[in-house]
C-alpha positions as CSV (number, residue, x, y, z in Angstrom):
1,M,12.8,-7.3,3.2
2,L,11.6,-3.8,4.0
3,V,11.6,-2.9,0.3
4,L,9.8,-6.1,-0.6
5,S,7.1,-5.1,2.0
6,Y,5.9,-2.3,-0.4
7,L,6.1,-4.1,-3.7
8,G,2.6,-5.3,-4.1
9,I,1.9,-9.0,-3.6
10,L,5.7,-9.5,-2.8
11,A,4.9,-8.2,0.7
12,L,3.8,-11.8,1.5
13,I,7.5,-12.9,1.4
14,P,8.6,-10.8,4.4
15,L,5.3,-11.4,6.1
16,I,5.8,-15.2,6.0
17,T,9.6,-15.4,6.3
18,E,10.4,-12.8,8.9
19,K,8.1,-13.7,11.7
20,N,10.5,-12.7,14.5
21,D,11.2,-9.2,13.2
22,R,8.3,-6.9,14.4
23,E,9.4,-4.0,12.2
24,V,9.5,-6.0,9.0
25,Q,6.1,-7.5,10.0
26,W,4.6,-4.0,10.5
27,H,5.9,-2.8,7.1
28,A,4.7,-6.0,5.3
29,R,1.2,-5.6,6.8
30,H,1.2,-1.9,5.9
31,G,2.2,-2.7,2.3
32,L,-0.5,-5.2,1.9
33,V,-3.1,-2.8,3.3
34,L,-1.9,-0.1,0.9
35,L,-2.2,-2.6,-2.0
36,V,-5.7,-3.6,-1.0
37,A,-6.8,0.0,-0.6
38,Y,-5.4,0.9,-4.0
39,L,-7.1,-2.1,-5.6
40,I,-10.5,-1.2,-4.0
41,L,-10.2,2.4,-5.2
42,T,-9.2,1.3,-8.7
43,V,-12.2,-1.1,-9.0
44,G,-14.4,1.7,-7.6
45,L,-13.2,4.2,-10.2
46,F,-13.6,1.6,-13.0
47,I,-17.2,1.0,-12.0
48,A,-17.8,4.7,-11.8
49,S,-16.2,5.2,-15.2
50,L,-18.7,2.7,-16.6
51,V,-21.6,4.7,-15.2
52,I,-20.3,8.3,-15.7
53,G,-17.6,7.9,-18.3
54,I,-15.2,10.7,-17.5
55,V,-14.1,9.3,-14.1
56,G,-11.7,7.0,-15.9
57,M,-9.3,9.9,-16.3
58,L,-8.8,9.8,-12.5
59,Q,-7.1,6.4,-12.6
60,L,-3.8,7.9,-13.7
61,P,-3.6,10.4,-10.8
62,L,-4.6,7.6,-8.4
63,W,-1.8,5.4,-9.7
64,L,0.7,8.3,-9.5
65,G,-0.4,9.0,-5.9
66,Y,0.0,5.3,-5.1
67,V,3.5,5.2,-6.5
68,V,4.5,8.4,-4.6
69,V,3.1,6.9,-1.3
70,I,5.0,3.6,-1.9
71,I,8.2,5.5,-2.6
72,L,7.8,7.5,0.6
73,C,7.1,4.3,2.6
74,I,10.1,2.6,1.2
75,T,12.5,5.5,1.9
76,N,11.1,5.9,5.4
77,A,11.3,2.2,6.1
78,V,14.9,2.0,4.9
79,S,15.9,4.9,7.1
80,G,14.2,3.2,10.1
81,K,11.0,5.3,10.3
82,R,7.4,4.6,9.6
83,F,5.2,6.5,7.2
84,L,1.8,6.7,8.8
85,I,-1.3,7.1,6.8
86,P,-4.4,8.0,8.8
87,G,-6.9,5.2,8.8
88,L,-4.8,2.8,6.8
89,S,-1.9,2.6,9.2
90,D,-4.3,2.0,12.1
91,F,-6.0,-0.8,10.2
92,A,-2.6,-2.3,9.4
93,Q,-1.7,-2.5,13.1
94,K,-4.9,-4.4,13.8
95,F,-4.3,-6.8,10.9
């Protein structure tokens, strides 16, 4: 369930099914907040690329950064730790 928490929309599965496990709930909320932040940045870059043109080249580094953060989150979750991201992790705790 911890791995599913960081696989995009699949984070809804542990969020709905594991209501009694606080650790899984935290990771599921964290994974959903990461996904939403990534989607907002992607849409923002897409709109900026329509206006400026060259910004579209930044989408690949954004995607690679997202994948690296997801891998770090999964490895920390499986080992019993939390990978905290300033701002996003605080928002995920309030969610």
